[in-house]
C-alpha positions in Angstrom: -6.8 -15.4 -3.6 -8.0 -14.2 -0.9 -12.2 -13.2 -1.8 -11.8 -16.8 -2.3 -10.4 -17.9 1.6 -13.2 -15.9 2.8 -15.9 -16.8 1.0 -15.3 -19.8 2.2 -14.9 -18.7 5.5 -15.3 -21.3 8.7 -14.5 -19.4 12.1 -14.0 -23.2 13.8 -11.1 -23.8 11.9 -9.9 -20.5 9.8 -6.6 -20.7 7.1 -3.5 -18.6 7.1 -4.7 -16.1 4.8 -8.3 -15.1 7.4 -6.3 -15.0 9.7 -3.1 -13.2 8.2 -5.5 -10.7 6.2 -7.4 -10.5 9.4 -4.8 -9.0 11.8 -3.3 -6.9 9.2 -6.4 -4.7 8.4 -6.5 -4.5 12.2 -3.0 -3.5 12.9 -3.1 -0.4 10.2 -7.4 0.8 11.7 -5.6 0.7 15.3 -2.8 2.6 13.2 -5.1 5.3 11.8 -6.7 5.6 15.8 -3.0 5.9 17.0 -2.0 8.2 14.5 -5.3 10.2 14.8 -4.4 10.4 18.6 -1.0 11.7 18.2 -2.6 14.3 15.7 -5.4 15.7 18.5 -4.4 15.8 22.0 -2.1 18.6 23.1 -1.3 17.8 26.3 2.6 16.6 26.0 2.2 14.0 28.5 2.1 11.1 25.6 3.7 8.5 27.1 4.9 6.2 24.3 3.7 2.8 25.7 0.5 4.1 25.3 1.1 4.6 21.6 2.4 1.6 21.4 -0.2 -0.1 23.2 -3.8 1.5 20.7 -1.8 -0.3 18.0 -0.9 -3.6 19.6 -4.2 -4.0 21.4 -6.3 -4.1 18.5 -4.3 -7.5 16.6 -4.5 -9.2 20.0 -8.2 -8.6 20.3 -8.3 -9.8 16.8 -6.7 -12.1 17.4 -9.2 -13.5 20.1 -11.9 -13.1 18.4 -10.8 -15.7 16.4 -9.7 -18.3 17.9 -12.7 -18.6 20.0 -15.1 -17.8 16.8 -18.5 -19.6 16.7 -17.8 -22.1 19.7 -19.5 -20.8 23.1 -16.4 -24.0 24.6 -14.0 -21.6 23.9 -15.4 -18.2 24.1 -15.9 -19.3 28.1 -12.7 -20.9 28.4 -10.6 -17.4 27.0 -13.1 -15.8 29.8 -11.4 -17.8 32.3 -8.8 -17.9 31.0 -8.0 -13.2 30.8 -9.3 -13.9 34.6 -6.1 -14.5 35.3 -4.3 -11.9 34.7 -5.2 -9.2 36.7 -4.4 -5.9 34.6 -3.0 -2.7 36.8 -2.5 0.3 34.2 -4.8 3.1 34.7 -5.9 5.4 32.5 -6.8 9.2 34.4 -8.0 10.2 31.0 -11.6 9.4 30.4 -10.0 10.7 26.3 -7.5 8.3 26.2 -10.3 5.6 27.4 -12.5 6.1 24.9 -9.4 5.8 22.4 -8.4 2.3 23.6 -11.9 0.7 23.4 -11.7 2.3 19.9 -8.8 0.2 19.2 -10.7 -1.9 20.5 -13.4 -2.3 19.1 -12.1 -2.8 15.7 -10.0 -5.2 15.9 -13.3 -7.1 17.4 -14.5 -6.0 14.9 -12.2 -7.5 12.3 -12.0 -10.7 14.2 -15.1 -11.9 12.9 -14.7 -10.2 9.4 -16.7 -7.1 10.0 -14.4 -5.8 7.5 -17.1 -2.7 6.8 -17.9 -2.0 10.2 -14.3 -1.7 11.2 -13.7 0.3 8.6 -16.2 2.9 9.1 -16.3 3.3 12.7 -12.7 3.8 12.3 -13.1 6.0 9.9 -16.4 8.6 12.1 -14.6 8.0 15.1 -10.9 9.7 14.1 -13.3 12.1 11.9 -15.1 13.0 15.1 -11.8 13.4 17.5 -10.2 15.8 14.5 -13.8 17.8 14.6 -13.5 17.9 18.5 -9.8 18.7 18.9 -10.8 23.0 16.8 -14.2 22.4 18.4 -13.9 24.7 22.0 -14.7 21.8 23.7 -11.2 21.3 23.0 -10.1 22.3 27.0 -6.6 21.4 27.6 -5.0 24.9 27.6 -7.4 26.0 29.9 -5.8 25.8 33.5 -7.9 25.9 37.0 -6.5 28.7 39.2 -6.4 29.1 42.9 -6.9 32.8 44.5 -6.5 33.1 47.9 -6.6 36.6 49.8 -7.1 38.2 52.8 -9.1 41.5 53.9 -10.8 43.0 56.9 -13.4 41.2 58.7 -16.3 43.2 57.7 -18.8 42.8 56.0 -19.4 43.3 52.4 -16.2 41.9 51.3 -17.6 38.6 49.2 -20.4 40.6 47.7 -16.8 42.6 46.5 -14.7 40.3 46.0 -17.1 38.3 43.9 -17.4 40.7 41.9 -14.7 41.8 40.6 -13.3 38.4 39.9 -16.8 37.5 38.0 -15.7 40.8 35.6 -12.9 38.3 34.2 -13.1 34.9 35.6 -15.9 32.3 33.2 -17.1 30.8 36.7 -15.7 30.6 39.7 -16.4 28.5 43.1 -15.4 29.7 46.8 -13.1 26.6 48.5 -12.7 28.5 52.3 -13.6 31.1 53.9 -11.4 31.5 57.6 -10.9 34.3 59.8 -7.2 35.4 61.4 -6.9 37.6 64.2 -3.6 39.4 64.9 -2.3 39.9 68.4 -0.7 42.9 69.8 3.3 42.6 69.6 6.2 44.5 71.9 9.8 45.5 69.6 12.6 45.9 71.8 15.5 47.8 69.3 17.8 49.0 70.4 19.6 52.0 69.1 23.4 51.9 70.0 24.3 55.5 69.2 27.6 57.3 71.3 25.5 60.7 71.9 22.5 59.4 73.6 24.6 58.3 76.6 21.5 58.8 78.5 19.6 55.9 77.0 21.5 52.7 77.2 18.3 50.3 77.3 17.2 51.6 73.7 13.7 52.4 73.1 11.2 50.6 73.2 8.2 50.5 69.7 5.4 49.0 69.8 3.7 47.7 66.7 -0.5 49.3 66.4 -2.8 45.9 66.4 -4.0 45.6 62.9 -8.1 44.3 62.0 -9.4 41.1 62.5 -8.2 39.5 59.0 -10.6 37.1 57.5 -9.0 34.8 54.1 -10.7 34.1 51.1 -9.9 30.7 48.6 -11.1 30.2 45.6 -10.9 28.5 42.3 -11.6 30.0 39.3 -11.3 29.6 35.1 -10.5 32.7 34.0 -12.1 34.3 30.8 -10.1 34.3 26.8 -9.9 38.0 27.0 -9.1 38.7 30.4 -5.1 37.2 31.4 -4.0 37.4 35.2 -2.2 40.9 35.2 -5.5 41.7 34.7 -7.5 40.0 37.4 -4.7 41.1 39.7 -4.8 44.4 39.2 -8.6 44.5 40.1 -8.6 43.0 42.9 -5.5 45.2 44.3 -7.8 48.0 43.7 -9.9 46.4 47.1 -9.5 48.7 50.6 -7.3 46.5 52.8 -6.8 44.3 50.9 -2.9 42.2 52.7 -1.6 39.5 50.9 -3.2 38.2 47.5 -1.7 35.1 46.0 -2.7 33.5 42.6 -1.3 30.0 41.2 -2.5 29.0 38.6 -1.7 24.7 38.2 -2.5 22.0 35.2 -5.8 19.9 36.7 -5.5 16.3 36.4 -9.1 15.1 34.3 -10.2 11.9 35.9 -13.4 10.1 36.0 
């Protein structure tokens, strides 16, 4: 019965069975895309609303294409109606945008009865996502670190730092360099000793002035063979190292 209905398809007045088959096929394909997204995404920030949107947007696209058909006036009217709605949802991750477009494309293809196109495109897209999941381009576990340290203000320290960083990091770049000046400080230490009656005011000690310092800040990405402890141990071997801070955070992948 479905074959007869599809052969007698009229874009201006599609039958109920054609619309039903189109919506179900779009739902199945978009569900495959959503399942692929769930299996190939390492990030823990996988919202249920986004997963539902992946499934439902394909049905919406198929329904819109069925409603437009071959009518130019319907297409212009639908464009004007959709322009009233303002979509304020922001997808920061370009990979999420790709999956959303894939679900839209499958729905559009189903809406124009391009079932073979929708099926082939969905299968190839999901296969590519699975292959990339296990390829070196899958960098969801990769963290960007911030390295900040202080060394004496002398020539040659920058080269020493970058040589040590390059041994443990895949790549790095200098974010900031600034110069710090230390002043002499007088510290008054009052000793309360009963035997020292001749020195009622205590002892005055003066802190030795430290040399001027320079502070380097780098953005780093560790090698797979290296560790944070190995990098820290290597940097602590630098003579005159005053302060060392390393912080690794997950960086957002925005367009």
